[in-house]
N, CA, C and O atoms as a GROMACS GRO file, in nm:
protein
  456
    1MET      N    1   7.700  17.627   8.075
    1MET     CA    2   7.802  17.665   8.160
    1MET      C    3   7.775  17.633   8.301
    1MET      O    4   7.866  17.589   8.370
    2ALA      N    5   7.650  17.654   8.353
    2ALA     CA    6   7.622  17.613   8.492
    2ALA      C    7   7.641  17.465   8.516
    2ALA      O    8   7.688  17.424   8.622
    3ALA      N    9   7.604  17.385   8.418
    3ALA     CA   10   7.607  17.233   8.424
    3ALA      C   11   7.758  17.201   8.430
    3ALA      O   12   7.792  17.111   8.506
    4GLU      N   13   7.842  17.260   8.364
    4GLU     CA   14   7.979  17.222   8.368
    4GLU      C   15   8.037  17.265   8.506
    4GLU      O   16   8.124  17.196   8.560
    5LYS      N   17   7.991  17.372   8.559
    5LYS     CA   18   8.043  17.416   8.685
    5LYS      C   19   7.994  17.322   8.795
    5LYS      O   20   8.067  17.301   8.892
    6ASN      N   21   7.868  17.264   8.784
    6ASN     CA   22   7.823  17.181   8.874
    6ASN      C   23   7.891  17.043   8.874
    6ASN      O   24   7.917  16.982   8.978
    7GLU      N   25   7.919  16.998   8.751
    7GLU     CA   26   7.997  16.880   8.737
    7GLU      C   27   8.134  16.890   8.790
    7GLU      O   28   8.187  16.794   8.846
    8PHE      N   29   8.196  17.008   8.774
    8PHE     CA   30   8.331  17.030   8.829
    8PHE      C   31   8.321  17.027   8.987
    8PHE      O   32   8.404  16.963   9.052
    9VAL      N   33   8.227  17.090   9.042
    9VAL     CA   34   8.209  17.088   9.189
    9VAL      C   35   8.191  16.956   9.240
    9VAL      O   36   8.255  16.918   9.338
   10ILE      N   37   8.104  16.878   9.178
   10ILE     CA   38   8.081  16.745   9.218
   10ILE      C   39   8.204  16.652   9.203
   10ILE      O   40   8.230  16.563   9.284
   11GLY      N   41   8.272  16.678   9.099
   11GLY     CA   42   8.410  16.608   9.082
   11GLY      C   43   8.505  16.640   9.191
   11GLY      O   44   8.569  16.551   9.246
   12ILE      N   45   8.515  16.768   9.224
   12ILE     CA   46   8.602  16.811   9.345
   12ILE      C   47   8.558  16.735   9.471
   12ILE      O   48   8.642  16.679   9.542
   13LEU      N   49   8.423  16.734   9.499
   13LEU     CA   50   8.369  16.676   9.627
   13LEU      C   51   8.397  16.529   9.630
   13LEU      O   52   8.439  16.476   9.733
   14VAL      N   53   8.372  16.459   9.518
   14VAL     CA   54   8.397  16.316   9.512
   14VAL      C   55   8.549  16.286   9.520
   14VAL      O   56   8.588  16.189   9.584
   15GLY      N   57   8.625  16.361   9.461
   15GLY     CA   58   8.774  16.346   9.475
   15GLY      C   59   8.816  16.362   9.621
   15GLY      O   60   8.889  16.279   9.676
   16ALA      N   61   8.766  16.471   9.683
   16ALA     CA   62   8.801  16.492   9.819
   16ALA      C   63   8.763  16.374   9.912
   16ALA      O   64   8.843  16.334   9.996
   17ALA      N   65   8.640  16.317   9.897
   17ALA     CA   66   8.594  16.202   9.978
   17ALA      C   67   8.675  16.086   9.952
   17ALA      O   68   8.710  16.016  10.048
   18LEU      N   69   8.712  16.057   9.828
   18LEU     CA   70   8.800  15.946   9.792
   18LEU      C   71   8.938  15.964   9.857
   18LEU      O   72   8.995  15.869   9.912
   19GLY      N   73   8.990  16.087   9.849
   19GLY     CA   74   9.118  16.109   9.907
   19GLY      C   75   9.113  16.097  10.054
   19GLY      O   76   9.204  16.039  10.113
   20ALA      N   77   9.008  16.149  10.120
   20ALA     CA   78   8.997  16.132  10.275
   20ALA      C   79   8.986  15.983  10.310
   20ALA      O   80   9.041  15.943  10.412
   21ALA      N   81   8.917  15.898  10.232
   21ALA     CA   82   8.898  15.753  10.263
   21ALA      C   83   9.030  15.688  10.245
   21ALA      O   84   9.069  15.603  10.326
   22ALA      N   85   9.102  15.726  10.140
   22ALA     CA   86   9.238  15.666  10.120
   22ALA      C   87   9.344  15.705  10.226
   22ALA      O   88   9.434  15.630  10.263
   23ALA      N   89   9.325  15.828  10.269
   23ALA     CA   90   9.415  15.872  10.381
   23ALA      C   91   9.395  15.790  10.502
   23ALA      O   92   9.490  15.743  10.563
   24LEU      N   93   9.267  15.772  10.538
   24LEU     CA   94   9.231  15.692  10.658
   24LEU      C   95   9.286  15.550  10.647
   24LEU      O   96   9.342  15.493  10.740
   25LEU      N   97   9.266  15.495  10.528
   25LEU     CA   98   9.309  15.352  10.504
   25LEU      C   99   9.461  15.341  10.502
   25LEU      O  100   9.514  15.236  10.539
   26MET      N  101   9.530  15.440  10.462
   26MET     CA  102   9.669  15.433  10.442
   26MET      C  103   9.745  15.486  10.572
   26MET      O  104   9.866  15.468  10.584
   27ALA      N  105   9.674  15.547  10.663
   27ALA     CA  106   9.732  15.596  10.778
   27ALA      C  107   9.811  15.489  10.866
   27ALA      O  108   9.760  15.377  10.880
   28PRO      N  109   9.927  15.517  10.922
   28PRO     CA  110   9.984  15.412  10.990
   28PRO      C  111   9.912  15.381  11.115
   28PRO      O  112   9.858  15.471  11.179
   29ALA      N  113   9.908  15.257  11.152
   29ALA     CA  114   9.842  15.204  11.267
   29ALA      C  115   9.953  15.154  11.361
   29ALA      O  116  10.068  15.136  11.321
   30ALA      N  117   9.914  15.132  11.485
   30ALA     CA  118  10.007  15.064  11.580
   30ALA      C  119  10.032  14.931  11.526
   30ALA      O  120   9.947  14.874  11.456
   31GLY      N  121  10.155  14.873  11.559
   31GLY     CA  122  10.189  14.735  11.516
   31GLY      C  123  10.085  14.632  11.560
   31GLY      O  124  10.039  14.554  11.476
   32THR      N  125  10.045  14.630  11.685
   32THR     CA  126   9.941  14.539  11.734
   32THR      C  127   9.817  14.551  11.661
   32THR      O  128   9.753  14.451  11.629
   33GLU      N  129   9.776  14.681  11.631
   33GLU     CA  130   9.636  14.694  11.557
   33GLU      C  131   9.658  14.655  11.412
   33GLU      O  132   9.568  14.598  11.352
   34THR      N  133   9.775  14.684  11.354
   34THR     CA  134   9.784  14.636  11.207
   34THR      C  135   9.797  14.481  11.204
   34THR      O  136   9.744  14.420  11.111
   35ARG      N  137   9.864  14.414  11.302
   35ARG     CA  138   9.863  14.269  11.298
   35ARG      C  139   9.720  14.210  11.317
   35ARG      O  140   9.682  14.109  11.258
   36GLU      N  141   9.649  14.278  11.397
   36GLU     CA  142   9.507  14.231  11.432
   36GLU      C  143   9.417  14.242  11.299
   36GLU      O  144   9.334  14.157  11.268
   37GLN      N  145   9.444  14.352  11.228
   37GLN     CA  146   9.374  14.376  11.101
   37GLN      C  147   9.410  14.281  10.998
   37GLN      O  148   9.324  14.235  10.922
   38VAL      N  149   9.544  14.247  10.991
   38VAL     CA  150   9.595  14.146  10.893
   38VAL      C  151   9.538  14.010  10.926
   38VAL      O  152   9.500  13.935  10.837
   39LYS      N  153   9.533  13.979  11.052
   39LYS     CA  154   9.484  13.849  11.104
   39LYS      C  155   9.326  13.837  11.076
   39LYS      O  156   9.272  13.732  11.041
   40GLN      N  157   9.268  13.946  11.096
   40GLN     CA  158   9.114  13.948  11.075
   40GLN      C  159   9.088  13.926  10.928
   40GLN      O  160   9.005  13.842  10.892
   41LYS      N  161   9.158  14.002  10.837
   41LYS     CA  162   9.142  13.995  10.695
   41LYS      C  163   9.168  13.849  10.644
   41LYS      O  164   9.096  13.791  10.562
   42ALA      N  165   9.285  13.794  10.704
   42ALA     CA  166   9.327  13.662  10.653
   42ALA      C  167   9.221  13.561  10.694
   42ALA      O  168   9.194  13.466  10.619
   43GLN      N  169   9.160  13.580  10.813
   43GLN     CA  170   9.057  13.484  10.860
   43GLN      C  171   8.935  13.501  10.768
   43GLN      O  172   8.878  13.400  10.727
   44GLU      N  173   8.895  13.621  10.735
   44GLU     CA  174   8.773  13.647  10.647
   44GLU      C  175   8.802  13.582  10.515
   44GLU      O  176   8.716  13.515  10.459
   45ALA      N  177   8.929  13.600  10.459
   45ALA     CA  178   8.964  13.532  10.333
   45ALA      C  179   8.950  13.378  10.341
   45ALA      O  180   8.894  13.315  10.252
   46MET      N  181   9.001  13.323  10.450
   46MET     CA  182   8.994  13.182  10.467
   46MET      C  183   8.841  13.128  10.485
   46MET      O  184   8.804  13.022  10.435
   47ASP      N  185   8.763  13.208  10.556
   47ASP     CA  186   8.629  13.173  10.560
   47ASP      C  187   8.550  13.177  10.428
   47ASP      O  188   8.463  13.096  10.396
   48LYS      N  189   8.588  13.278  10.360
   48LYS     CA  190   8.522  13.298  10.220
   48LYS      C  191   8.572  13.180  10.132
   48LYS      O  192   8.495  13.121  10.056
   49ALA      N  193   8.703  13.147  10.144
   49ALA     CA  194   8.757  13.033  10.065
   49ALA      C  195   8.689  12.901  10.102
   49ALA      O  196   8.655  12.819  10.017
   50ASN      N  197   8.670  12.885  10.228
   50ASN     CA  198   8.596  12.756  10.272
   50ASN      C  199   8.455  12.753  10.230
   50ASN      O  200   8.400  12.646  10.203
   51GLU      N  201   8.390  12.872  10.224
   51GLU     CA  202   8.252  12.874  10.176
   51GLU      C  203   8.248  12.846  10.036
   51GLU      O  204   8.168  12.762   9.996
   52VAL      N  205   8.326  12.908   9.953
   52VAL     CA  206   8.328  12.870   9.810
   52VAL      C  207   8.368  12.732   9.780
   52VAL      O  208   8.313  12.672   9.686
   53ALA      N  209   8.464  12.673   9.856
   53ALA     CA  210   8.497  12.526   9.841
   53ALA      C  211   8.375  12.436   9.870
   53ALA      O  212   8.347  12.339   9.800
   54SER      N  213   8.303  12.476   9.980
   54SER     CA  214   8.187  12.401  10.021
   54SER      C  215   8.078  12.402   9.913
   54SER      O  216   8.020  12.300   9.877
   55GLN      N  217   8.052  12.524   9.862
   55GLN     CA  218   7.958  12.538   9.754
   55GLN      C  219   7.992  12.461   9.629
   55GLN      O  220   7.905  12.408   9.559
   56ALA      N  221   8.134  12.456   9.603
   56ALA     CA  222   8.180  12.386   9.484
   56ALA      C  223   8.159  12.240   9.502
   56ALA      O  224   8.120  12.173   9.407
   57ARG      N  225   8.185  12.184   9.628
   57ARG     CA  226   8.159  12.038   9.656
   57ARG      C  227   8.014  12.003   9.639
   57ARG      O  228   7.982  11.899   9.581
   58VAL      N  229   7.923  12.088   9.688
   58VAL     CA  230   7.776  12.068   9.675
   58VAL      C  231   7.755  12.060   9.531
   58VAL      O  232   7.703  11.957   9.487
   59LYS      N  233   7.789  12.158   9.447
   59LYS     CA  234   7.759  12.172   9.316
   59LYS      C  235   7.808  12.041   9.234
   59LYS      O  236   7.741  11.982   9.149
   60ALA      N  237   7.931  12.008   9.275
   60ALA     CA  238   8.003  11.895   9.207
   60ALA      C  239   7.920  11.768   9.232
   60ALA      O  240   7.899  11.686   9.142
   61ASN      N  241   7.875  11.756   9.353
   61ASN     CA  242   7.790  11.636   9.391
   61ASN      C  243   7.660  11.626   9.323
   61ASN      O  244   7.611  11.518   9.290
   62GLU      N  245   7.598  11.749   9.302
   62GLU     CA  246   7.473  11.759   9.232
   62GLU      C  247   7.499  11.723   9.078
   62GLU      O  248   7.422  11.649   9.017
   63VAL      N  249   7.604  11.776   9.026
   63VAL     CA  250   7.634  11.739   8.883
   63VAL      C  251   7.662  11.597   8.868
   63VAL      O  252   7.620  11.535   8.770
   64ALA      N  253   7.734  11.539   8.963
   64ALA     CA  254   7.776  11.401   8.944
   64ALA      C  255   7.648  11.311   8.954
   64ALA      O  256   7.634  11.211   8.884
   65SER      N  257   7.551  11.357   9.050
   65SER     CA  258   7.431  11.273   9.059
   65SER      C  259   7.347  11.286   8.925
   65SER      O  260   7.289  11.188   8.879
   66GLN      N  261   7.343  11.399   8.868
   66GLN     CA  262   7.271  11.418   8.744
   66GLN      C  263   7.335  11.335   8.636
   66GLN      O  264   7.265  11.270   8.559
   67VAL      N  265   7.467  11.336   8.628
   67VAL     CA  266   7.540  11.256   8.534
   67VAL      C  267   7.508  11.103   8.546
   67VAL      O  268   7.480  11.033   8.449
   68ARG      N  269   7.515  11.060   8.675
   68ARG     CA  270   7.482  10.913   8.701
   68ARG      C  271   7.344  10.884   8.658
   68ARG      O  272   7.322  10.782   8.592
   69THR      N  273   7.246  10.971   8.693
   69THR     CA  274   7.108  10.941   8.650
   69THR      C  275   7.096  10.944   8.500
   69THR      O  276   7.031  10.857   8.441
   70THR      N  277   7.151  11.036   8.441
   70THR     CA  278   7.139  11.042   8.291
   70THR      C  279   7.196  10.922   8.224
   70THR      O  280   7.137  10.859   8.136
   71ALA      N  281   7.328  10.889   8.275
   71ALA     CA  282   7.389  10.769   8.221
   71ALA      C  283   7.306  10.644   8.243
   71ALA      O  284   7.302  10.559   8.155
   72GLN      N  285   7.240  10.630   8.355
   72GLN     CA  286   7.152  10.517   8.383
   72GLN      C  287   7.030  10.517   8.292
   72GLN      O  288   6.988  10.415   8.238
   73ASP      N  289   6.974  10.637   8.279
   73ASP     CA  290   6.862  10.642   8.181
   73ASP      C  291   6.897  10.594   8.048
   73ASP      O  292   6.826  10.512   7.988
   74TRP      N  293   7.015  10.647   7.994
   74TRP     CA  294   7.068  10.614   7.866
   74TRP      C  295   7.093  10.458   7.854
   74TRP      O  296   7.062  10.393   7.754
   75GLY      N  297   7.150  10.408   7.964
   75GLY     CA  298   7.175  10.267   7.956
   75GLY      C  299   7.042  10.184   7.956
   75GLY      O  300   7.032  10.081   7.889
   76ASP      N  301   6.943  10.231   8.029
   76ASP     CA  302   6.816  10.164   8.026
   76ASP      C  303   6.748  10.172   7.882
   76ASP      O  304   6.690  10.075   7.833
   77LYS      N  305   6.759  10.288   7.822
   77LYS     CA  306   6.701  10.305   7.687
   77LYS      C  307   6.780  10.217   7.588
   77LYS      O  308   6.722  10.152   7.501
   78GLY      N  309   6.912  10.217   7.602
   78GLY     CA  310   6.988  10.136   7.515
   78GLY      C  311   6.952   9.987   7.523
   78GLY      O  312   6.937   9.918   7.422
   79ARG      N  313   6.939   9.940   7.650
   79ARG     CA  314   6.892   9.797   7.669
   79ARG      C  315   6.754   9.777   7.613
   79ARG      O  316   6.725   9.671   7.558
   80ASP      N  317   6.668   9.874   7.625
   80ASP     CA  318   6.536   9.856   7.570
   80ASP      C  319   6.541   9.843   7.422
   80ASP      O  320   6.473   9.756   7.367
   81LEU      N  321   6.621   9.928   7.350
   81LEU     CA  322   6.634   9.932   7.212
   81LEU      C  323   6.693   9.792   7.162
   81LEU      O  324   6.648   9.738   7.062
   82VAL      N  325   6.793   9.739   7.236
   82VAL     CA  326   6.856   9.615   7.196
   82VAL      C  327   6.750   9.507   7.217
   82VAL      O  328   6.742   9.420   7.131
   83ASP      N  329   6.672   9.505   7.317
   83ASP     CA  330   6.563   9.407   7.340
   83ASP      C  331   6.458   9.416   7.214
   83ASP      O  332   6.420   9.316   7.154
   84LYS      N  333   6.422   9.536   7.186
   84LYS     CA  334   6.331   9.563   7.066
   84LYS      C  335   6.390   9.513   6.935
   84LYS      O  336   6.321   9.458   6.848
   85GLY      N  337   6.520   9.536   6.924
   85GLY     CA  338   6.583   9.481   6.806
   85GLY      C  339   6.585   9.331   6.797
   85GLY      O  340   6.560   9.272   6.691
   86LYS      N  341   6.618   9.267   6.914
   86LYS     CA  342   6.614   9.124   6.915
   86LYS      C  343   6.475   9.073   6.888
   86LYS      O  344   6.460   8.974   6.815
   87ASP      N  345   6.375   9.132   6.940
   87ASP     CA  346   6.229   9.089   6.916
   87ASP      C  347   6.195   9.102   6.771
   87ASP      O  348   6.130   9.015   6.713
   88LEU      N  349   6.237   9.212   6.711
   88LEU     CA  350   6.206   9.234   6.567
   88LEU      C  351   6.291   9.140   6.478
   88LEU      O  352   6.245   9.090   6.375
   89ALA      N  353   6.414   9.118   6.522
   89ALA     CA  354   6.480   9.010   6.434
   89ALA      C  355   6.421   8.875   6.450
   89ALA      O  356   6.413   8.797   6.355
   90SER      N  357   6.381   8.847   6.568
   90SER     CA  358   6.316   8.716   6.586
   90SER      C  359   6.186   8.706   6.509
   90SER      O  360   6.158   8.601   6.451
   91LYS      N  361   6.104   8.810   6.506
   91LYS     CA  362   5.982   8.814   6.425
   91LYS      C  363   6.012   8.795   6.275
   91LYS      O  364   5.948   8.715   6.207
   92VAL      N  365   6.114   8.875   6.225
   92VAL     CA  366   6.163   8.860   6.093
   92VAL      C  367   6.203   8.727   6.052
   92VAL      O  368   6.165   8.680   5.945
   93ARG      N  369   6.285   8.661   6.140
   93ARG     CA  370   6.326   8.527   6.118
   93ARG      C  371   6.202   8.427   6.102
   93ARG      O  372   6.195   8.344   6.012
   94GLY      N  373   6.113   8.444   6.192
   94GLY     CA  374   5.987   8.368   6.194
   94GLY      C  375   5.909   8.392   6.061
   94GLY      O  376   5.867   8.294   6.000
   95THR      N  377   5.891   8.506   6.017
   95THR     CA  378   5.820   8.540   5.900
   95THR      C  379   5.904   8.490   5.781
   95THR      O  380   5.845   8.451   5.681
   96ALA      N  381   6.024   8.490   5.784
   96ALA     CA  382   6.112   8.436   5.667
   96ALA      C  383   6.097   8.286   5.667
   96ALA      O  384   6.078   8.228   5.561
   97GLU      N  385   6.105   8.222   5.780
   97GLU     CA  386   6.082   8.081   5.780
   97GLU      C  387   5.948   8.035   5.723
   97GLU      O  388   5.934   7.944   5.642
   98GLU      N  389   5.848   8.112   5.775
   98GLU     CA  390   5.716   8.080   5.718
   98GLU      C  391   5.701   8.102   5.571
   98GLU      O  392   5.636   8.020   5.504
   99ALA      N  393   5.758   8.210   5.515
   99ALA     CA  394   5.760   8.240   5.376
   99ALA      C  395   5.840   8.128   5.306
   99ALA      O  396   5.795   8.076   5.204
  100LYS      N  397   5.950   8.092   5.357
  100LYS     CA  398   6.030   7.981   5.292
  100LYS      C  399   5.957   7.844   5.285
  100LYS      O  400   5.963   7.773   5.185
  101ASP      N  401   5.888   7.812   5.394
  101ASP     CA  402   5.812   7.699   5.398
  101ASP      C  403   5.701   7.692   5.297
  101ASP      O  404   5.681   7.593   5.227
  102GLU      N  405   5.626   7.809   5.294
  102GLU     CA  406   5.526   7.836   5.206
  102GLU      C  407   5.567   7.820   5.054
  102GLU      O  408   5.498   7.760   4.973
  103MET      N  409   5.688   7.881   5.026
  103MET     CA  410   5.740   7.874   4.884
  103MET      C  411   5.775   7.734   4.856
  103MET      O  412   5.743   7.681   4.749
  104LYS      N  413   5.840   7.672   4.949
  104LYS     CA  414   5.887   7.534   4.930
  104LYS      C  415   5.766   7.442   4.896
  104LYS      O  416   5.771   7.358   4.806
  105GLY      N  417   5.661   7.464   4.975
  105GLY     CA  418   5.534   7.390   4.941
  105GLY      C  419   5.482   7.419   4.809
  105GLY      O  420   5.442   7.325   4.740
  106ASP      N  421   5.478   7.542   4.766
  106ASP     CA  422   5.435   7.587   4.635
  106ASP      C  423   5.522   7.528   4.522
  106ASP      O  424   5.476   7.490   4.414
  107ILE      N  425   5.652   7.523   4.557
  107ILE     CA  426   5.736   7.468   4.440
  107ILE      C  427   5.721   7.318   4.435
  107ILE      O  428   5.726   7.264   4.324
  108GLU      N  429   5.704   7.244   4.544
  108GLU     CA  430   5.683   7.110   4.553
  108GLU      C  431   5.550   7.073   4.480
  108GLU      O  432   5.542   6.975   4.406
  109GLU      N  433   5.449   7.158   4.505
  109GLU     CA  434   5.318   7.140   4.441
  109GLU      C  435   5.327   7.158   4.293
  109GLU      O  436   5.271   7.082   4.214
  110ALA      N  437   5.400   7.263   4.257
  110ALA     CA  438   5.412   7.294   4.111
  110ALA      C  439   5.491   7.191   4.041
  110ALA      O  440   5.467   7.170   3.922
  111ALA      N  441   5.586   7.122   4.104
  111ALA     CA  442   5.666   7.014   4.050
  111ALA      C  443   5.583   6.899   4.034
  111ALA      O  444   5.598   6.828   3.934
  112THR      N  445   5.499   6.873   4.118
  112THR     CA  446   5.416   6.743   4.110
  112THR      C  447   5.313   6.754   4.006
  112THR      O  448   5.283   6.655   3.939
  113THR      N  449   5.254   6.876   3.989
  113THR     CA  450   5.151   6.888   3.885
  113THR      C  451   5.213   6.917   3.751
  113THR      O  452   5.140   6.915   3.652
  114ALA      N  453   5.336   6.941   3.740
  114ALA     CA  454   5.385   6.966   3.601
  114ALA      C  455   5.430   6.850   3.522
  114ALA      O  456   5.472   6.866   3.407
   0.00000   0.00000   0.00000
């Protein structure tokens, strides 16, 4: 019972504080003061928007740089693989030519001895 009473009292106090803050914020101010507050808040919003835009540009440039580097790395790896493939194909052709020549010699030798 005491805990419920304490929670109720705390609720009343918090509600009163929030109500007082809302009353201060909603109280009418002089036209000049209100315009100055609006101007200040608008400037703060513009400053924040410029800051966010600047951070977005920096991040976009970082990402673009990373993408360029990664694409360049992949291109280099692809060229290396193509070069290795060409070397392997050349070796296979050379080995096939050698085998063909050897078999041709064996066939010719077998034909002459038969």
